[in-house]
C-alpha positions in Angstrom: 6.7 -40.8 -6.4 9.5 -40.8 -8.9 12.7 -38.9 -8.4 11.8 -36.6 -11.4 8.4 -35.8 -9.8 9.9 -35.1 -6.5 12.5 -32.8 -8.0 9.8 -31.0 -10.0 7.6 -30.6 -6.9 10.6 -29.1 -5.0 11.5 -26.8 -7.8 8.0 -25.5 -8.0 7.8 -25.0 -4.2 11.2 -23.1 -4.2 10.0 -20.9 -7.1 6.8 -20.0 -5.3 8.7 -19.1 -2.1 11.0 -16.9 -4.1 8.2 -15.2 -5.9 6.4 -14.5 -2.6 9.5 -13.1 -1.0 10.3 -10.7 -3.9 6.8 -9.4 -3.8 7.3 -8.2 -0.3 10.4 -6.0 -0.7 10.0 -2.7 1.0 9.8 0.6 -0.9 12.1 3.6 -0.5 11.0 7.1 0.3 12.9 10.5 0.8 11.5 12.7 3.5 12.6 16.4 4.0 11.8 17.3 7.6 12.6 21.0 7.1 10.0 23.9 6.8 8.0 24.3 3.6 10.0 27.5 2.8 13.3 25.7 3.1 11.9 22.8 0.9 10.9 25.2 -1.8 14.4 26.6 -2.1 15.9 23.2 -2.7 15.1 19.5 -2.1 15.8 16.0 -3.2 14.0 15.1 -6.4 10.9 13.2 -5.4 11.2 13.9 -1.7 8.1 14.6 0.4 8.2 17.5 2.8 6.9 16.7 6.3 8.3 19.2 8.9 9.6 17.4 12.0 6.7 18.8 14.2 4.2 17.1 11.8 6.0 13.9 11.2 4.2 11.7 13.7 0.8 12.8 12.4 1.6 12.7 8.7 4.0 9.8 8.1 1.0 7.7 7.1 0.6 10.0 4.0 4.0 8.6 2.7 3.8 4.9 3.9 2.1 2.7 6.5 4.5 -0.1 5.8 7.0 -0.1 8.7 9.5 -2.1 6.6 9.8 0.6 4.0 13.2 2.6 3.9 12.8 6.1 5.0 15.6 8.4 4.0 15.5 11.5 6.2 17.3 14.9 5.8 17.2 18.4 6.9 19.8 21.3 6.8 22.4 19.9 9.1 21.4 16.4 10.2 20.1 17.4 13.6 16.4 17.6 12.8 16.6 14.4 10.7 18.3 12.6 13.6 15.3 13.5 15.8 13.0 12.3 13.0 14.9 9.0 12.8 14.6 8.4 16.5 10.9 9.3 16.4 10.1 7.0 13.6 12.0 4.1 15.0 10.0 4.5 18.3 6.9 4.4 16.1 8.1 1.0 14.8 9.6 2.1 11.4 12.5 -0.3 11.2 14.4 1.3 8.4 14.4 5.1 9.2 17.8 6.4 8.1 19.3 9.9 9.0 21.0 10.9 5.7 22.3 14.2 7.4 22.1 17.7 6.0 21.3 18.8 2.4 24.9 19.3 1.6 25.6 15.7 2.4 22.5 14.4 0.5 23.3 16.4 -2.6 26.4 14.3 -3.1 24.2 11.3 -3.6 20.9 12.5 -5.0 19.8 15.1 -7.5 18.2 18.2 -6.1 15.4 20.3 -7.4 16.2 24.1 -7.0 
């Protein structure tokens, strides 16, 4: 095999590996673990409301990919901290407690 053919083969292989790896990047989701009434008052644009008590049963409505990033928030960060622990125990590798709504609104637009 010539040097050019070998180089072309390696380049094609590297491109295929890169393409395959970019197709598997995880999605990001915002989850509000407060009550529906609190969610209606104000929430992160695009967030899904799943109260903490329902989270284990309903997380599959948002994602079943345990590599997705799950940004969690509540009023103060306490409930979202519990949600983070729960999801990590369920195997969700990228559950992140973003804290309370006042912390989150500094980073994300809210719907009021």
